[in-house]
C-alpha positions as CSV (number, residue, x, y, z in Angstrom):
1,M,203.1,-62.0,-3.8
2,G,199.4,-62.2,-5.2
3,Q,197.9,-59.3,-3.4
4,D,196.1,-56.5,-5.2
5,L,197.7,-53.3,-5.2
6,P,196.1,-50.5,-2.9
7,V,194.2,-48.0,-4.9
8,R,196.7,-45.3,-3.2
9,A,199.5,-47.1,-4.3
10,V,198.2,-47.3,-8.3
11,L,197.5,-43.5,-8.0
12,H,200.9,-42.7,-6.8
13,G,202.1,-44.8,-9.9
14,I,200.1,-43.1,-12.4
15,F,200.7,-39.6,-11.3
16,A,204.7,-40.6,-10.9
17,V,204.7,-41.8,-14.7
18,A,202.8,-38.7,-16.0
19,T,205.0,-36.3,-14.1
20,F,208.5,-38.0,-15.2
21,F,206.9,-37.9,-18.8
22,L,206.1,-34.1,-18.7
23,L,209.2,-33.4,-17.2
24,F,211.2,-35.5,-19.4
25,L,209.0,-33.8,-22.3
26,K,209.7,-30.6,-20.9
27,I,214.0,-31.1,-20.6
28,I,213.7,-32.3,-24.4
29,L,211.8,-29.6,-25.7
30,V,214.0,-26.8,-23.8
31,R,217.2,-28.1,-24.4
32,F,216.9,-29.4,-28.6
33,Y,214.1,-27.4,-29.8
34,K,214.3,-23.8,-29.1
35,K,211.3,-22.8,-31.2
36,Y,209.3,-24.8,-28.5
37,Y,210.8,-22.8,-25.7
38,T,207.4,-21.0,-25.1
39,M,205.9,-24.2,-24.3
40,A,208.3,-24.8,-21.3
41,V,206.1,-22.6,-19.0
42,P,202.9,-24.7,-19.6
43,I,204.6,-27.8,-19.4
44,G,206.2,-26.5,-16.0
45,L,202.7,-25.9,-14.5
46,G,201.4,-28.9,-15.7
47,V,204.3,-31.0,-13.8
48,F,203.7,-28.8,-10.8
49,I,199.7,-29.4,-11.3
50,L,200.5,-33.1,-11.2
51,L,202.7,-33.1,-8.1
52,L,200.0,-31.3,-6.3
53,T,197.2,-33.4,-7.4
54,T,199.4,-36.7,-6.3
55,T,199.6,-35.3,-3.0
56,A,196.1,-34.0,-2.7
57,T,194.8,-37.4,-3.7
58,S,197.3,-39.3,-1.4
59,A,196.1,-37.1,1.5
60,G,192.5,-37.3,0.4
61,Y,192.7,-41.1,0.8
62,Y,194.9,-41.4,4.0
63,F,193.1,-38.8,6.3
64,P,189.5,-40.6,5.9
65,M,191.2,-44.1,6.0
66,R,193.3,-43.3,9.0
67,G,192.2,-45.2,12.3
68,V,190.3,-47.7,9.8
69,S,191.9,-51.1,10.2
70,S,192.6,-52.8,7.0
71,F,190.0,-55.8,8.3
72,Q,187.3,-53.1,7.9
73,I,188.6,-51.6,4.5
74,T,187.8,-54.6,2.2
75,G,185.2,-57.0,1.8
76,D,187.8,-59.2,-0.1
77,L,190.0,-59.2,3.3
78,Q,186.9,-59.9,5.3
79,E,186.0,-63.0,2.8
80,E,189.5,-64.4,2.9
81,L,189.8,-64.2,6.7
82,A,186.2,-66.0,7.1
83,R,187.4,-68.6,4.5
84,E,190.6,-69.1,6.6
85,G,188.1,-69.4,9.7
86,A,186.0,-72.0,8.3
87,R,189.3,-73.8,7.4
88,L,190.6,-73.4,11.3
89,F,187.0,-74.1,12.3
90,N,187.3,-77.7,10.8
91,D,191.1,-78.5,11.2
92,K,191.2,-77.3,14.9
93,G,188.3,-79.5,15.9
94,C,185.6,-77.1,16.5
95,A,183.3,-78.5,14.1
96,D,183.8,-81.7,16.7
97,C,181.9,-79.9,19.4
98,H,179.7,-77.0,17.5
99,Y,177.4,-77.2,14.8
100,A,177.8,-74.1,12.4
101,D,174.9,-74.5,10.5
102,R,172.3,-74.8,13.7
103,T,171.8,-73.7,17.0
104,E,171.2,-77.1,18.7
105,L,173.8,-78.4,21.2
106,R,176.4,-81.1,20.1
107,I,179.1,-81.2,22.8
108,G,179.0,-77.4,23.0
109,P,176.2,-75.3,21.8
110,G,175.8,-74.6,17.9
111,L,177.0,-71.2,16.7
112,K,174.7,-70.2,13.9
113,E,174.1,-66.6,13.8
114,L,176.4,-66.0,17.1
115,F,176.9,-62.6,16.5
116,K,173.0,-61.9,16.4
117,W,172.5,-63.5,20.1
118,D,172.4,-61.0,23.2
119,K,174.7,-63.2,25.2
120,L,177.5,-66.2,24.7
121,P,175.8,-69.5,25.4
122,M,177.9,-70.8,28.2
123,S,179.6,-67.9,29.9
124,G,176.4,-65.3,29.5
125,G,178.8,-62.5,28.5
126,T,177.6,-60.1,25.8
127,V,178.2,-61.2,22.1
128,T,181.4,-59.1,20.8
129,E,184.7,-59.8,19.1
130,D,186.6,-59.5,22.0
131,N,184.6,-61.6,24.1
132,V,184.6,-64.4,21.6
133,R,188.7,-63.8,21.1
134,K,188.7,-63.9,24.9
135,Q,186.3,-67.5,25.2
136,L,188.8,-68.9,22.5
137,K,192.0,-68.2,24.8
138,T,190.5,-68.5,28.1
139,P,187.5,-70.7,27.4
140,F,184.5,-71.6,30.0
141,R,183.9,-74.7,31.5
142,A,184.8,-77.9,29.4
143,M,186.0,-76.2,26.1
144,P,189.5,-76.7,25.5
145,S,192.2,-73.8,25.4
146,F,193.3,-72.4,22.2
147,A,195.6,-69.9,23.9
148,G,198.4,-70.9,22.1
149,L,196.4,-70.2,18.8
150,P,198.2,-67.2,17.0
151,D,196.1,-63.7,16.9
152,E,195.8,-64.0,12.9
153,D,194.0,-67.2,13.3
154,V,191.8,-66.0,16.1
155,K,190.9,-62.8,13.9
156,S,190.2,-65.8,11.0
157,L,188.0,-67.8,13.5
158,V,186.0,-64.5,14.7
159,A,185.4,-63.3,11.0
160,F,184.0,-67.0,10.2
161,L,181.7,-66.9,13.0
162,K,180.6,-63.5,12.1
163,T,179.2,-65.1,8.5
164,L,177.4,-67.9,10.3
């Protein structure tokens, strides 16, 4: 699907292949080569240690990331959302009314460095992601409503506005 595998999935894959290899090696050695029977215990311990490592690595990755949205985890996703937001900014007509590269008034206010401002230009609300989303869905004054815009598109537009 064109997406990179998460670190956790890669680690699980590596540990699973290593575990199956050691388990297979143990079975072959014990069944067919009786002279290597003494190696069965160390190989069994290796399989057990790999299983513990897989569990510990997975838990060690999961618990710190719990509660952190994927939007915050990777810069790549943030950049992709911002690129999509830039496309939407032009396609949905935002660029017809707002400058993205300056603060001067066009039809609506310029949006350069919007997230560094204390207040939203027209409504006077504080500049937060939630308030910007709300402004898009239920706009202030003459701005057209984008209430029908999917939440994923709104998330992309906000990501783009944060890069200005």
